[in-house]
PQR file with spaces between the fields and no chain letter, atoms N, CA, C, O and H, PARSE charges and radii, in Angstrom:
ATOM       1  N    MET     1      59.346   63.634  104.732 -0.4000 1.5000
ATOM       2  CA   MET     1      58.820   63.068  103.492 -0.0000 2.0000
ATOM       3  C    MET     1      57.646   62.130  103.745  0.5500 1.7000
ATOM       4  O    MET     1      57.009   61.667  102.799 -0.5500 1.4000
ATOM       5  N    THR     2      57.353   61.846  105.008 -0.4000 1.5000
ATOM       6  CA   THR     2      56.225   60.970  105.305 -0.0000 2.0000
ATOM       7  C    THR     2      54.929   61.553  104.764  0.5500 1.7000
ATOM       8  O    THR     2      54.130   60.834  104.164 -0.5500 1.4000
ATOM       9  H    THR     2      57.870   62.222  105.778  0.4000 1.0000
ATOM      10  N    LEU     3      54.711   62.845  104.970 -0.4000 1.5000
ATOM      11  CA   LEU     3      53.504   63.489  104.467 -0.0000 2.0000
ATOM      12  C    LEU     3      53.415   63.321  102.954  0.5500 1.7000
ATOM      13  O    LEU     3      52.362   62.963  102.424 -0.5500 1.4000
ATOM      14  H    LEU     3      55.360   63.429  105.458  0.4000 1.0000
ATOM      15  N    ALA     4      54.504   63.576  102.271 -0.4000 1.5000
ATOM      16  CA   ALA     4      54.528   63.461  100.810 -0.0000 2.0000
ATOM      17  C    ALA     4      54.158   62.045  100.372  0.5500 1.7000
ATOM      18  O    ALA     4      53.317   61.862   99.492 -0.5500 1.4000
ATOM      19  H    ALA     4      55.359   63.867  102.701  0.4000 1.0000
ATOM      20  N    ARG     5      54.785   61.054  100.986 -0.4000 1.5000
ATOM      21  CA   ARG     5      54.497   59.651  100.639 -0.0000 2.0000
ATOM      22  C    ARG     5      53.054   59.284  100.940  0.5500 1.7000
ATOM      23  O    ARG     5      52.398   58.616  100.142 -0.5500 1.4000
ATOM      24  H    ARG     5      55.468   61.203  101.701  0.4000 1.0000
ATOM      25  N    ASN     6      52.560   59.720  102.090 -0.4000 1.5000
ATOM      26  CA   ASN     6      51.211   59.341  102.501 -0.0000 2.0000
ATOM      27  C    ASN     6      50.140   59.977  101.616  0.5500 1.7000
ATOM      28  O    ASN     6      49.158   59.323  101.265 -0.5500 1.4000
ATOM      29  H    ASN     6      53.092   60.264  102.739  0.4000 1.0000
ATOM      30  N    VAL     7      50.321   61.239  101.258 -0.4000 1.5000
ATOM      31  CA   VAL     7      49.347   61.897  100.388 -0.0000 2.0000
ATOM      32  C    VAL     7      49.343   61.218   99.024  0.5500 1.7000
ATOM      33  O    VAL     7      48.284   60.893   98.486 -0.5500 1.4000
ATOM      34  H    VAL     7      51.118   61.770  101.543  0.4000 1.0000
ATOM      35  N    ARG     8      50.520   61.009   98.477 -0.4000 1.5000
ATOM      36  CA   ARG     8      50.601   60.385   97.156 -0.0000 2.0000
ATOM      37  C    ARG     8      50.019   58.971   97.169  0.5500 1.7000
ATOM      38  O    ARG     8      49.267   58.595   96.270 -0.5500 1.4000
ATOM      39  H    ARG     8      51.380   61.272   98.914  0.4000 1.0000
ATOM      40  N    ALA     9      50.371   58.191   98.192 -0.4000 1.5000
ATOM      41  CA   ALA     9      49.878   56.814   98.276 -0.0000 2.0000
ATOM      42  C    ALA     9      48.355   56.783   98.389  0.5500 1.7000
ATOM      43  O    ALA     9      47.701   55.977   97.727 -0.5500 1.4000
ATOM      44  H    ALA     9      50.983   58.497   98.922  0.4000 1.0000
ATOM      45  N    ALA    10      47.790   57.651   99.218 -0.4000 1.5000
ATOM      46  CA   ALA    10      46.338   57.684   99.376 -0.0000 2.0000
ATOM      47  C    ALA    10      45.671   58.126   98.078  0.5500 1.7000
ATOM      48  O    ALA    10      44.647   57.570   97.682 -0.5500 1.4000
ATOM      49  H    ALA    10      48.321   58.306   99.756  0.4000 1.0000
ATOM      50  N    ARG    11      46.249   59.119   97.421 -0.4000 1.5000
ATOM      51  CA   ARG    11      45.682   59.604   96.155 -0.0000 2.0000
ATOM      52  C    ARG    11      45.692   58.499   95.105  0.5500 1.7000
ATOM      53  O    ARG    11      44.701   58.285   94.407 -0.5500 1.4000
ATOM      54  H    ARG    11      47.082   59.570   97.742  0.4000 1.0000
ATOM      55  N    LEU    12      46.811   57.806   95.000 -0.4000 1.5000
ATOM      56  CA   LEU    12      46.932   56.740   94.003 -0.0000 2.0000
ATOM      57  C    LEU    12      46.033   55.544   94.332  0.5500 1.7000
ATOM      58  O    LEU    12      45.539   54.869   93.429 -0.5500 1.4000
ATOM      59  H    LEU    12      47.616   57.980   95.567  0.4000 1.0000
ATOM      60  N    ARG    13      45.826   55.288   95.615 -0.4000 1.5000
ATOM      61  CA   ARG    13      44.943   54.192   96.022 -0.0000 2.0000
ATOM      62  C    ARG    13      43.539   54.397   95.452  0.5500 1.7000
ATOM      63  O    ARG    13      42.854   53.436   95.102 -0.5500 1.4000
ATOM      64  H    ARG    13      46.228   55.837   96.348  0.4000 1.0000
ATOM      65  N    PHE    14      43.121   55.662   95.364 -0.4000 1.5000
ATOM      66  CA   PHE    14      41.811   55.980   94.802 -0.0000 2.0000
ATOM      67  C    PHE    14      41.865   56.245   93.309  0.5500 1.7000
ATOM      68  O    PHE    14      40.829   56.468   92.683 -0.5500 1.4000
ATOM      69  H    PHE    14      43.677   56.442   95.648  0.4000 1.0000
ATOM      70  N    GLY    15      43.059   56.222   92.729 -0.4000 1.5000
ATOM      71  CA   GLY    15      43.198   56.465   91.305 -0.0000 2.0000
ATOM      72  C    GLY    15      42.877   57.898   90.907  0.5500 1.7000
ATOM      73  O    GLY    15      42.419   58.155   89.794 -0.5500 1.4000
ATOM      74  H    GLY    15      43.901   56.041   93.237  0.4000 1.0000
ATOM      75  N    LEU    16      43.120   58.826   91.821 -0.4000 1.5000
ATOM      76  CA   LEU    16      42.805   60.230   91.562 -0.0000 2.0000
ATOM      77  C    LEU    16      43.976   60.972   90.942  0.5500 1.7000
ATOM      78  O    LEU    16      45.098   60.885   91.442 -0.5500 1.4000
ATOM      79  H    LEU    16      43.493   58.618   92.725  0.4000 1.0000
ATOM      80  N    PRO    17      43.736   61.689   89.874 -0.5600 1.5000
ATOM      81  CA   PRO    17      44.767   62.615   89.392  0.2800 2.0000
ATOM      82  C    PRO    17      44.920   63.763   90.404  0.5500 1.7000
ATOM      83  O    PRO    17      44.006   64.032   91.183 -0.5500 1.4000
ATOM      84  N    VAL    18      46.048   64.415   90.387 -0.4000 1.5000
ATOM      85  CA   VAL    18      46.306   65.540   91.292 -0.0000 2.0000
ATOM      86  C    VAL    18      45.194   66.584   91.179  0.5500 1.7000
ATOM      87  O    VAL    18      44.731   67.124   92.184 -0.5500 1.4000
ATOM      88  H    VAL    18      46.791   64.196   89.754  0.4000 1.0000
ATOM      89  N    GLU    19      44.780   66.855   89.966 -0.4000 1.5000
ATOM      90  CA   GLU    19      43.757   67.879   89.741 -0.0000 2.0000
ATOM      91  C    GLU    19      42.438   67.529   90.426  0.5500 1.7000
ATOM      92  O    GLU    19      41.777   68.406   90.982 -0.5500 1.4000
ATOM      93  H    GLU    19      45.156   66.416   89.150  0.4000 1.0000
ATOM      94  N    ASP    20      42.058   66.267   90.389 -0.4000 1.5000
ATOM      95  CA   ASP    20      40.808   65.849   91.024 -0.0000 2.0000
ATOM      96  C    ASP    20      40.896   65.954   92.536  0.5500 1.7000
ATOM      97  O    ASP    20      39.947   66.398   93.183 -0.5500 1.4000
ATOM      98  H    ASP    20      42.595   65.554   89.938  0.4000 1.0000
ATOM      99  N    LEU    21      42.022   65.551   93.103 -0.4000 1.5000
ATOM     100  CA   LEU    21      42.201   65.675   94.546 -0.0000 2.0000
ATOM     101  C    LEU    21      42.158   67.137   94.963  0.5500 1.7000
ATOM     102  O    LEU    21      41.513   67.485   95.952 -0.5500 1.4000
ATOM     103  H    LEU    21      42.793   65.190   92.577  0.4000 1.0000
ATOM     104  N    ALA    22      42.832   67.980   94.223 -0.4000 1.5000
ATOM     105  CA   ALA    22      42.826   69.410   94.531 -0.0000 2.0000
ATOM     106  C    ALA    22      41.397   69.953   94.501  0.5500 1.7000
ATOM     107  O    ALA    22      41.002   70.713   95.385 -0.5500 1.4000
ATOM     108  H    ALA    22      43.356   67.698   93.420  0.4000 1.0000
ATOM     109  N    TYR    23      40.639   69.570   93.505 -0.4000 1.5000
ATOM     110  CA   TYR    23      39.254   70.020   93.400 -0.0000 2.0000
ATOM     111  C    TYR    23      38.421   69.547   94.593  0.5500 1.7000
ATOM     112  O    TYR    23      37.698   70.335   95.203 -0.5500 1.4000
ATOM     113  H    TYR    23      40.960   68.953   92.788  0.4000 1.0000
ATOM     114  N    LEU    24      38.528   68.257   94.919 -0.4000 1.5000
ATOM     115  CA   LEU    24      37.752   67.703   96.030 -0.0000 2.0000
ATOM     116  C    LEU    24      38.106   68.354   97.360  0.5500 1.7000
ATOM     117  O    LEU    24      37.237   68.557   98.208 -0.5500 1.4000
ATOM     118  H    LEU    24      39.116   67.618   94.423  0.4000 1.0000
ATOM     119  N    ALA    25      39.378   68.678   97.539 -0.4000 1.5000
ATOM     120  CA   ALA    25      39.848   69.267   98.791 -0.0000 2.0000
ATOM     121  C    ALA    25      39.764   70.787   98.786  0.5500 1.7000
ATOM     122  O    ALA    25      40.039   71.427   99.802 -0.5500 1.4000
ATOM     123  H    ALA    25      40.083   68.513   96.850  0.4000 1.0000
ATOM     124  N    ASP    26      39.386   71.371   97.649 -0.4000 1.5000
ATOM     125  CA   ASP    26      39.292   72.823   97.507 -0.0000 2.0000
ATOM     126  C    ASP    26      40.626   73.502   97.823  0.5500 1.7000
ATOM     127  O    ASP    26      40.691   74.479   98.569 -0.5500 1.4000
ATOM     128  H    ASP    26      39.162   70.851   96.824  0.4000 1.0000
ATOM     129  N    VAL    27      41.688   72.949   97.228 -0.4000 1.5000
ATOM     130  CA   VAL    27      43.017   73.557   97.323 -0.0000 2.0000
ATOM     131  C    VAL    27      43.570   73.690   95.909  0.5500 1.7000
ATOM     132  O    VAL    27      43.087   73.043   94.979 -0.5500 1.4000
ATOM     133  H    VAL    27      41.635   72.155   96.622  0.4000 1.0000
ATOM     134  N    GLU    28      44.563   74.516   95.760 -0.4000 1.5000
ATOM     135  CA   GLU    28      45.204   74.688   94.461 -0.0000 2.0000
ATOM     136  C    GLU    28      45.971   73.421   94.083  0.5500 1.7000
ATOM     137  O    GLU    28      46.499   72.721   94.947 -0.5500 1.4000
ATOM     138  H    GLU    28      44.955   75.041   96.515  0.4000 1.0000
ATOM     139  N    VAL    29      46.024   73.140   92.795 -0.4000 1.5000
ATOM     140  CA   VAL    29      46.798   72.003   92.295 -0.0000 2.0000
ATOM     141  C    VAL    29      48.254   72.135   92.755  0.5500 1.7000
ATOM     142  O    VAL    29      48.886   71.145   93.124 -0.5500 1.4000
ATOM     143  H    VAL    29      45.595   73.708   92.093  0.4000 1.0000
ATOM     144  N    ALA    30      48.770   73.345   92.730 -0.4000 1.5000
ATOM     145  CA   ALA    30      50.164   73.579   93.137 -0.0000 2.0000
ATOM     146  C    ALA    30      50.416   73.158   94.584  0.5500 1.7000
ATOM     147  O    ALA    30      51.522   72.738   94.923 -0.5500 1.4000
ATOM     148  H    ALA    30      48.256   74.149   92.431  0.4000 1.0000
ATOM     149  N    VAL    31      49.400   73.268   95.433 -0.4000 1.5000
ATOM     150  CA   VAL    31      49.549   72.856   96.838 -0.0000 2.0000
ATOM     151  C    VAL    31      49.738   71.345   96.917  0.5500 1.7000
ATOM     152  O    VAL    31      50.634   70.863   97.609 -0.5500 1.4000
ATOM     153  H    VAL    31      48.502   73.609   95.158  0.4000 1.0000
ATOM     154  N    VAL    32      48.895   70.602   96.209 -0.4000 1.5000
ATOM     155  CA   VAL    32      49.016   69.139   96.218 -0.0000 2.0000
ATOM     156  C    VAL    32      50.366   68.719   95.631  0.5500 1.7000
ATOM     157  O    VAL    32      51.035   67.840   96.173 -0.5500 1.4000
ATOM     158  H    VAL    32      48.167   70.994   95.647  0.4000 1.0000
ATOM     159  N    GLU    33      50.757   69.344   94.536 -0.4000 1.5000
ATOM     160  CA   GLU    33      52.039   69.004   93.910 -0.0000 2.0000
ATOM     161  C    GLU    33      53.205   69.302   94.850  0.5500 1.7000
ATOM     162  O    GLU    33      54.140   68.507   94.944 -0.5500 1.4000
ATOM     163  H    GLU    33      50.213   70.059   94.096  0.4000 1.0000
ATOM     164  N    ALA    34      53.161   70.429   95.541 -0.4000 1.5000
ATOM     165  CA   ALA    34      54.235   70.782   96.470 -0.0000 2.0000
ATOM     166  C    ALA    34      54.303   69.795   97.626  0.5500 1.7000
ATOM     167  O    ALA    34      55.390   69.383   98.033 -0.5500 1.4000
ATOM     168  H    ALA    34      52.401   71.075   95.465  0.4000 1.0000
ATOM     169  N    ILE    35      53.153   69.420   98.151 -0.4000 1.5000
ATOM     170  CA   ILE    35      53.136   68.444   99.248 -0.0000 2.0000
ATOM     171  C    ILE    35      53.726   67.127   98.791  0.5500 1.7000
ATOM     172  O    ILE    35      54.533   66.530   99.503 -0.5500 1.4000
ATOM     173  H    ILE    35      52.271   69.755   97.821  0.4000 1.0000
ATOM     174  N    GLU    36      53.338   66.667   97.618 -0.4000 1.5000
ATOM     175  CA   GLU    36      53.838   65.385   97.123 -0.0000 2.0000
ATOM     176  C    GLU    36      55.322   65.424   96.780  0.5500 1.7000
ATOM     177  O    GLU    36      55.968   64.377   96.717 -0.5500 1.4000
ATOM     178  H    GLU    36      52.683   67.153   97.039  0.4000 1.0000
ATOM     179  N    ARG    37      55.871   66.613   96.556 -0.4000 1.5000
ATOM     180  CA   ARG    37      57.318   66.757   96.336 -0.0000 2.0000
ATOM     181  C    ARG    37      58.075   66.924   97.654  0.5500 1.7000
ATOM     182  O    ARG    37      59.303   67.011   97.662 -0.5500 1.4000
ATOM     183  H    ARG    37      55.347   67.463   96.607  0.4000 1.0000
ATOM     184  N    GLY    38      57.346   66.968   98.758 -0.4000 1.5000
ATOM     185  CA   GLY    38      57.977   67.152  100.056 -0.0000 2.0000
ATOM     186  C    GLY    38      58.243   68.604  100.380  0.5500 1.7000
ATOM     187  O    GLY    38      59.056   68.912  101.252 -0.5500 1.4000
ATOM     188  H    GLY    38      56.348   66.897   98.751  0.4000 1.0000
ATOM     189  N    GLU    39      57.562   69.502   99.683 -0.4000 1.5000
ATOM     190  CA   GLU    39      57.758   70.932   99.877 -0.0000 2.0000
ATOM     191  C    GLU    39      56.534   71.573  100.534  0.5500 1.7000
ATOM     192  O    GLU    39      56.298   72.770  100.368 -0.5500 1.4000
ATOM     193  H    GLU    39      56.901   69.253   98.975  0.4000 1.0000
ATOM     194  N    GLY    40      55.775   70.802  101.261 -0.4000 1.5000
ATOM     195  CA   GLY    40      54.538   71.309  101.847 -0.0000 2.0000
ATOM     196  C    GLY    40      54.677   71.818  103.255  0.5500 1.7000
ATOM     197  O    GLY    40      53.677   71.933  103.964 -0.5500 1.4000
ATOM     198  H    GLY    40      55.967   69.830  101.396  0.4000 1.0000
ATOM     199  N    GLY    41      55.881   72.127  103.688 -0.4000 1.5000
ATOM     200  CA   GLY    41      56.113   72.566  105.059 -0.0000 2.0000
ATOM     201  C    GLY    41      55.355   73.800  105.468  0.5500 1.7000
ATOM     202  O    GLY    41      55.039   73.969  106.645 -0.5500 1.4000
ATOM     203  H    GLY    41      56.693   72.033  103.112  0.4000 1.0000
ATOM     204  N    SER    42      55.057   74.664  104.524 -0.4000 1.5000
ATOM     205  CA   SER    42      54.341   75.893  104.863 -0.0000 2.0000
ATOM     206  C    SER    42      52.847   75.786  104.584  0.5500 1.7000
ATOM     207  O    SER    42      52.131   76.785  104.667 -0.5500 1.4000
ATOM     208  H    SER    42      55.314   74.526  103.568  0.4000 1.0000
ATOM     209  N    THR    43      52.369   74.598  104.257 -0.4000 1.5000
ATOM     210  CA   THR    43      50.947   74.390  103.980 -0.0000 2.0000
ATOM     211  C    THR    43      50.155   74.524  105.274  0.5500 1.7000
ATOM     212  O    THR    43      50.523   73.951  106.299 -0.5500 1.4000
ATOM     213  H    THR    43      52.950   73.787  104.190  0.4000 1.0000
ATOM     214  N    ASP    44      49.061   75.288  105.220 -0.4000 1.5000
ATOM     215  CA   ASP    44      48.283   75.475  106.446 -0.0000 2.0000
ATOM     216  C    ASP    44      47.512   74.212  106.810  0.5500 1.7000
ATOM     217  O    ASP    44      47.191   73.387  105.954 -0.5500 1.4000
ATOM     218  H    ASP    44      48.762   75.754  104.387  0.4000 1.0000
ATOM     219  N    VAL    45      47.229   74.084  108.082 -0.4000 1.5000
ATOM     220  CA   VAL    45      46.590   72.877  108.604 -0.0000 2.0000
ATOM     221  C    VAL    45      45.212   72.669  107.988  0.5500 1.7000
ATOM     222  O    VAL    45      44.814   71.528  107.752 -0.5500 1.4000
ATOM     223  H    VAL    45      47.490   74.754  108.777  0.4000 1.0000
ATOM     224  N    SER    46      44.481   73.741  107.725 -0.4000 1.5000
ATOM     225  CA   SER    46      43.142   73.563  107.156 -0.0000 2.0000
ATOM     226  C    SER    46      43.204   72.910  105.780  0.5500 1.7000
ATOM     227  O    SER    46      42.330   72.115  105.433 -0.5500 1.4000
ATOM     228  H    SER    46      44.804   74.668  107.917  0.4000 1.0000
ATOM     229  N    ALA    47      44.219   73.233  104.999 -0.4000 1.5000
ATOM     230  CA   ALA    47      44.379   72.583  103.688 -0.0000 2.0000
ATOM     231  C    ALA    47      44.678   71.097  103.871  0.5500 1.7000
ATOM     232  O    ALA    47      44.151   70.258  103.140 -0.5500 1.4000
ATOM     233  H    ALA    47      44.929   73.878  105.281  0.4000 1.0000
ATOM     234  N    LEU    48      45.519   70.777  104.845 -0.4000 1.5000
ATOM     235  CA   LEU    48      45.828   69.367  105.109 -0.0000 2.0000
ATOM     236  C    LEU    48      44.588   68.624  105.596  0.5500 1.7000
ATOM     237  O    LEU    48      44.374   67.467  105.234 -0.5500 1.4000
ATOM     238  H    LEU    48      45.947   71.459  105.439  0.4000 1.0000
ATOM     239  N    GLU    49      43.774   69.283  106.414 -0.4000 1.5000
ATOM     240  CA   GLU    49      42.537   68.653  106.880 -0.0000 2.0000
ATOM     241  C    GLU    49      41.583   68.387  105.724  0.5500 1.7000
ATOM     242  O    GLU    49      40.931   67.344  105.686 -0.5500 1.4000
ATOM     243  H    GLU    49      43.948   70.223  106.708  0.4000 1.0000
ATOM     244  N    ARG    50      41.497   69.318  104.785 -0.4000 1.5000
ATOM     245  CA   ARG    50      40.626   69.122  103.621 -0.0000 2.0000
ATOM     246  C    ARG    50      41.157   67.998  102.734  0.5500 1.7000
ATOM     247  O    ARG    50      40.374   67.228  102.177 -0.5500 1.4000
ATOM     248  H    ARG    50      42.027   70.166  104.815  0.4000 1.0000
ATOM     249  N    LEU    51      42.474   67.897  102.598 -0.4000 1.5000
ATOM     250  CA   LEU    51      43.050   66.792  101.824 -0.0000 2.0000
ATOM     251  C    LEU    51      42.731   65.462  102.498  0.5500 1.7000
ATOM     252  O    LEU    51      42.339   64.501  101.836 -0.5500 1.4000
ATOM     253  H    LEU    51      43.110   68.523  103.050  0.4000 1.0000
ATOM     254  N    ALA    52      42.900   65.415  103.809 -0.4000 1.5000
ATOM     255  CA   ALA    52      42.600   64.182  104.542 -0.0000 2.0000
ATOM     256  C    ALA    52      41.142   63.788  104.335  0.5500 1.7000
ATOM     257  O    ALA    52      40.841   62.623  104.076 -0.5500 1.4000
ATOM     258  H    ALA    52      43.218   66.196  104.347  0.4000 1.0000
ATOM     259  N    TRP    53      40.229   64.770  104.451 -0.4000 1.5000
ATOM     260  CA   TRP    53      38.803   64.493  104.248 -0.0000 2.0000
ATOM     261  C    TRP    53      38.558   63.950  102.847  0.5500 1.7000
ATOM     262  O    TRP    53      37.854   62.954  102.678 -0.5500 1.4000
ATOM     263  H    TRP    53      40.474   65.716  104.662  0.4000 1.0000
ATOM     264  N    ALA    54      39.137   64.600  101.844 -0.4000 1.5000
ATOM     265  CA   ALA    54      38.927   64.192  100.447 -0.0000 2.0000
ATOM     266  C    ALA    54      39.462   62.787  100.196  0.5500 1.7000
ATOM     267  O    ALA    54      38.945   62.062   99.345 -0.5500 1.4000
ATOM     268  H    ALA    54      39.709   65.409  101.981  0.4000 1.0000
ATOM     269  N    LEU    55      40.493   62.407  100.934 -0.4000 1.5000
ATOM     270  CA   LEU    55      41.099   61.083  100.756 -0.0000 2.0000
ATOM     271  C    LEU    55      40.491   60.030  101.682  0.5500 1.7000
ATOM     272  O    LEU    55      40.826   58.849  101.589 -0.5500 1.4000
ATOM     273  H    LEU    55      40.913   62.995  101.625  0.4000 1.0000
ATOM     274  N    GLY    56      39.607   60.457  102.563 -0.4000 1.5000
ATOM     275  CA   GLY    56      38.960   59.499  103.480 -0.0000 2.0000
ATOM     276  C    GLY    56      39.879   58.964  104.543  0.5500 1.7000
ATOM     277  O    GLY    56      39.727   57.829  104.994 -0.5500 1.4000
ATOM     278  H    GLY    56      39.336   61.416  102.638  0.4000 1.0000
ATOM     279  N    VAL    57      40.843   59.786  104.951 -0.4000 1.5000
ATOM     280  CA   VAL    57      41.773   59.394  106.012 -0.0000 2.0000
ATOM     281  C    VAL    57      41.795   60.495  107.060  0.5500 1.7000
ATOM     282  O    VAL    57      41.206   61.558  106.865 -0.5500 1.4000
ATOM     283  H    VAL    57      40.966   60.708  104.584  0.4000 1.0000
ATOM     284  N    THR    58      42.470   60.242  108.164 -0.4000 1.5000
ATOM     285  CA   THR    58      42.605   61.268  109.192 -0.0000 2.0000
ATOM     286  C    THR    58      43.854   62.099  108.910  0.5500 1.7000
ATOM     287  O    THR    58      44.740   61.697  108.156 -0.5500 1.4000
ATOM     288  H    THR    58      42.948   59.379  108.323  0.4000 1.0000
ATOM     289  N    LEU    59      43.890   63.256  109.533 -0.4000 1.5000
ATOM     290  CA   LEU    59      45.075   64.096  109.421 -0.0000 2.0000
ATOM     291  C    LEU    59      46.285   63.364  109.989  0.5500 1.7000
ATOM     292  O    LEU    59      47.385   63.464  109.445 -0.5500 1.4000
ATOM     293  H    LEU    59      43.170   63.583  110.145  0.4000 1.0000
ATOM     294  N    SER    60      46.090   62.640  111.064 -0.4000 1.5000
ATOM     295  CA   SER    60      47.172   61.838  111.645 -0.0000 2.0000
ATOM     296  C    SER    60      47.707   60.808  110.661  0.5500 1.7000
ATOM     297  O    SER    60      48.912   60.558  110.610 -0.5500 1.4000
ATOM     298  H    SER    60      45.197   62.559  111.506  0.4000 1.0000
ATOM     299  N    ASP    61      46.815   60.213  109.884 -0.4000 1.5000
ATOM     300  CA   ASP    61      47.244   59.249  108.873 -0.0000 2.0000
ATOM     301  C    ASP    61      48.153   59.927  107.846  0.5500 1.7000
ATOM     302  O    ASP    61      49.159   59.354  107.427 -0.5500 1.4000
ATOM     303  H    ASP    61      45.836   60.416  109.926  0.4000 1.0000
ATOM     304  N    LEU    62      47.798   61.134  107.448 -0.4000 1.5000
ATOM     305  CA   LEU    62      48.595   61.837  106.435 -0.0000 2.0000
ATOM     306  C    LEU    62      49.962   62.229  106.946  0.5500 1.7000
ATOM     307  O    LEU    62      50.961   62.076  106.244 -0.5500 1.4000
ATOM     308  H    LEU    62      46.981   61.599  107.788  0.4000 1.0000
ATOM     309  N    VAL    63      50.011   62.733  108.165 -0.4000 1.5000
ATOM     310  CA   VAL    63      51.296   63.219  108.670 -0.0000 2.0000
ATOM     311  C    VAL    63      52.124   62.123  109.333  0.5500 1.7000
ATOM     312  O    VAL    63      53.265   62.349  109.735 -0.5500 1.4000
ATOM     313  H    VAL    63      49.199   62.857  108.736  0.4000 1.0000
ATOM     314  N    GLY    64      51.542   60.947  109.438 -0.4000 1.5000
ATOM     315  CA   GLY    64      52.309   59.805  109.944 -0.0000 2.0000
ATOM     316  C    GLY    64      52.330   59.665  111.431  0.5500 1.7000
ATOM     317  O    GLY    64      53.235   59.036  111.979 -0.5500 1.4000
ATOM     318  H    GLY    64      50.615   60.763  109.111  0.4000 1.0000
ATOM     319  N    THR    65      51.335   60.247  112.122 -0.4000 1.5000
ATOM     320  CA   THR    65      51.285   60.103  113.575 -0.0000 2.0000
ATOM     321  C    THR    65      50.182   59.168  114.016  0.5500 1.7000
ATOM     322  O    THR    65      49.969   58.973  115.213 -0.5500 1.4000
ATOM     323  H    THR    65      50.600   60.759  111.677  0.4000 1.0000
ATOM     324  N    GLY    66      49.469   58.580  113.047 -0.4000 1.5000
ATOM     325  CA   GLY    66      48.378   57.654  113.377 -0.0000 2.0000
ATOM     326  C    GLY    66      48.917   56.303  113.778  0.5500 1.7000
ATOM     327  O    GLY    66      50.098   56.005  113.603 -0.5500 1.4000
ATOM     328  H    GLY    66      49.642   58.738  112.074  0.4000 1.0000
ATOM     329  N    SER    67      48.026   55.489  114.320 -0.4000 1.5000
ATOM     330  CA   SER    67      48.465   54.153  114.746 -0.0000 2.0000
ATOM     331  C    SER    67      48.380   53.153  113.626  0.5500 1.7000
ATOM     332  O    SER    67      48.713   51.983  113.817 -0.5500 1.4000
ATOM     333  H    SER    67      47.066   55.731  114.462  0.4000 1.0000
């Protein structure tokens, strides 16, 4: 659930609706919603990298392996 919490927290920090984040990251809204529900286990790494870029964080920050 760390990924779910981190994506949601970063999105809310910027005040972005799910739809805007999905657009910026070029992923489907359903992908962002699934990740935030903790159901993003099958999400490909490139989508996670695009989300991290759109949120201005590293992939490590999103998945909880950053310092």
